[in-house]
FIKOLZA-1660 file (N, C-alpha, C; in steps of 0.1 Angstrom, whole numbers, plus 5000, padded with zeros to 4 digits):
% residues 55
   i   px   py   pz ch aa at
   1 6257 3825 0372  A  X  N
   1 6257 3839 0369  A  X CA
   1 6248 3847 0379  A  X  C
   2 6236 3842 0382  A  X  N
   2 6228 3849 0392  A  X CA
   2 6234 3849 0406  A  X  C
   3 6241 3838 0409  A  X  N
   3 6248 3838 0422  A  X CA
   3 6258 3849 0423  A  X  C
   4 6266 3850 0413  A  X  N
   4 6277 3861 0413  A  X CA
   4 6271 3875 0414  A  X  C
   5 6260 3877 0406  A  X  N
   5 6253 3890 0406  A  X CA
   5 6248 3893 0420  A  X  C
   6 6241 3883 0426  A  X  N
   6 6235 3886 0439  A  X CA
   6 6246 3889 0450  A  X  C
   7 6257 3882 0449  A  X  N
   7 6268 3884 0459  A  X CA
   7 6274 3898 0456  A  X  C
   8 6276 3901 0444  A  X  N
   8 6282 3914 0440  A  X CA
   8 6273 3925 0444  A  X  C
   9 6260 3924 0442  A  X  N
   9 6250 3934 0445  A  X CA
   9 6250 3936 0460  A  X  C
  10 6250 3926 0468  A  X  N
  10 6249 3928 0483  A  X CA
  10 6262 3934 0488  A  X  C
  11 6273 3931 0482  A  X  N
  11 6286 3937 0487  A  X CA
  11 6287 3951 0483  A  X  C
  12 6282 3955 0471  A  X  N
  12 6282 3969 0467  A  X CA
  12 6273 3977 0476  A  X  C
  13 6261 3971 0479  A  X  N
  13 6252 3979 0488  A  X CA
  13 6258 3980 0502  A  X  C
  14 6265 3970 0507  A  X  N
  14 6271 3972 0520  A  X CA
  14 6282 3982 0520  A  X  C
  15 6290 3982 0509  A  X  N
  15 6300 3992 0507  A  X CA
  15 6295 4006 0507  A  X  C
  16 6283 4008 0500  A  X  N
  16 6277 4021 0500  A  X CA
  16 6273 4025 0514  A  X  C
  17 6266 4016 0521  A  X  N
  17 6262 4019 0535  A  X CA
  17 6274 4023 0543  A  X  C
  18 6285 4015 0542  A  X  N
  18 6297 4018 0550  A  X CA
  18 6302 4032 0547  A  X  C
  19 6303 4035 0534  A  X  N
  19 6308 4048 0529  A  X CA
  19 6299 4059 0535  A  X  C
  20 6286 4058 0535  A  X  N
  20 6277 4068 0540  A  X CA
  20 6279 4070 0555  A  X  C
  21 6280 4059 0562  A  X  N
  21 6282 4059 0577  A  X CA
  21 6295 4066 0581  A  X  C
  22 6306 4063 0574  A  X  N
  22 6319 4069 0577  A  X CA
  22 6320 4083 0574  A  X  C
  23 6312 4089 0565  A  X  N
  23 6313 4103 0561  A  X CA
  23 6302 4111 0567  A  X  C
  24 6296 4107 0578  A  X  N
  24 6286 4115 0585  A  X CA
  24 6293 4125 0594  A  X  C
  25 6287 4137 0594  A  X  N
  25 6293 4148 0602  A  X CA
  25 6292 4146 0617  A  X  C
  26 6281 4139 0621  A  X  N
  26 6280 4137 0636  A  X CA
  26 6289 4127 0642  A  X  C
  27 6297 4120 0634  A  X  N
  27 6307 4111 0639  A  X CA
  27 6319 4118 0644  A  X  C
  28 6321 4131 0640  A  X  N
  28 6332 4139 0645  A  X CA
  28 6330 4145 0658  A  X  C
  29 6318 4145 0663  A  X  N
  29 6314 4152 0676  A  X CA
  29 6309 4141 0685  A  X  C
  30 6316 4140 0697  A  X  N
  30 6312 4130 0707  A  X CA
  30 6304 4138 0717  A  X  C
  31 6291 4135 0718  A  X  N
  31 6283 4142 0727  A  X CA
  31 6275 4131 0735  A  X  C
  32 6274 4133 0748  A  X  N
  32 6267 4123 0756  A  X CA
  32 6252 4125 0755  A  X  C
  33 6244 4115 0757  A  X  N
  33 6230 4116 0756  A  X CA
  33 6225 4127 0766  A  X  C
  34 6231 4128 0778  A  X  N
  34 6227 4138 0788  A  X CA
  34 6229 4152 0782  A  X  C
  35 6240 4154 0776  A  X  N
  35 6243 4168 0770  A  X CA
  35 6232 4171 0759  A  X  C
  36 6229 4161 0751  A  X  N
  36 6219 4163 0741  A  X CA
  36 6205 4167 0747  A  X  C
  37 6202 4159 0758  A  X  N
  37 6189 4162 0765  A  X CA
  37 6189 4176 0771  A  X  C
  38 6200 4180 0777  A  X  N
  38 6201 4193 0783  A  X CA
  38 6200 4204 0772  A  X  C
  39 6206 4202 0760  A  X  N
  39 6206 4212 0750  A  X CA
  39 6192 4213 0744  A  X  C
  40 6185 4202 0743  A  X  N
  40 6171 4202 0738  A  X CA
  40 6162 4209 0748  A  X  C
  41 6164 4206 0761  A  X  N
  41 6156 4212 0772  A  X CA
  41 6158 4227 0772  A  X  C
  42 6171 4232 0771  A  X  N
  42 6173 4246 0771  A  X CA
  42 6167 4253 0759  A  X  C
  43 6168 4246 0747  A  X  N
  43 6162 4252 0735  A  X CA
  43 6147 4253 0736  A  X  C
  44 6141 4243 0742  A  X  N
  44 6126 4243 0744  A  X CA
  44 6122 4254 0754  A  X  C
  45 6130 4256 0764  A  X  N
  45 6127 4266 0775  A  X CA
  45 6128 4280 0768  A  X  C
  46 6139 4282 0760  A  X  N
  46 6141 4295 0754  A  X CA
  46 6129 4297 0744  A  X  C
  47 6125 4287 0737  A  X  N
  47 6114 4289 0727  A  X CA
  47 6101 4292 0734  A  X  C
  48 6099 4285 0746  A  X  N
  48 6087 4288 0753  A  X CA
  48 6087 4302 0759  A  X  C
  49 6098 4306 0763  A  X  N
  49 6099 4320 0769  A  X CA
  49 6097 4331 0759  A  X  C
  50 6101 4328 0747  A  X  N
  50 6100 4338 0736  A  X CA
  50 6086 4338 0730  A  X  C
  51 6079 4327 0731  A  X  N
  51 6066 4326 0725  A  X CA
  51 6056 4334 0732  A  X  C
  52 6046 4340 0725  A  X  N
  52 6036 4347 0732  A  X CA
  52 6026 4338 0740  A  X  C
  53 6022 4343 0751  A  X  N
  53 6013 4334 0759  A  X CA
  53 5999 4334 0753  A  X  C
  54 5993 4322 0752  A  X  N
  54 5979 4321 0747  A  X CA
  54 5970 4323 0759  A  X  C
  55 5960 4332 0756  A  X  N
  55 5950 4335 0766  A  X CA
  55 5937 4330 0763  A  X  C
% end
């Protein structure tokens, strides 16, 4: 009985993990790591430009 329960439990948990992975929004957008880096760099530069200078 315990063996069946442990096998069923692990399979259910793997199914939940697979379900959550397949329904992620970021899987629909293919972006290279370089593009992500450039977007973050541009956002940081814009934030630094808009921030008041500390004196």
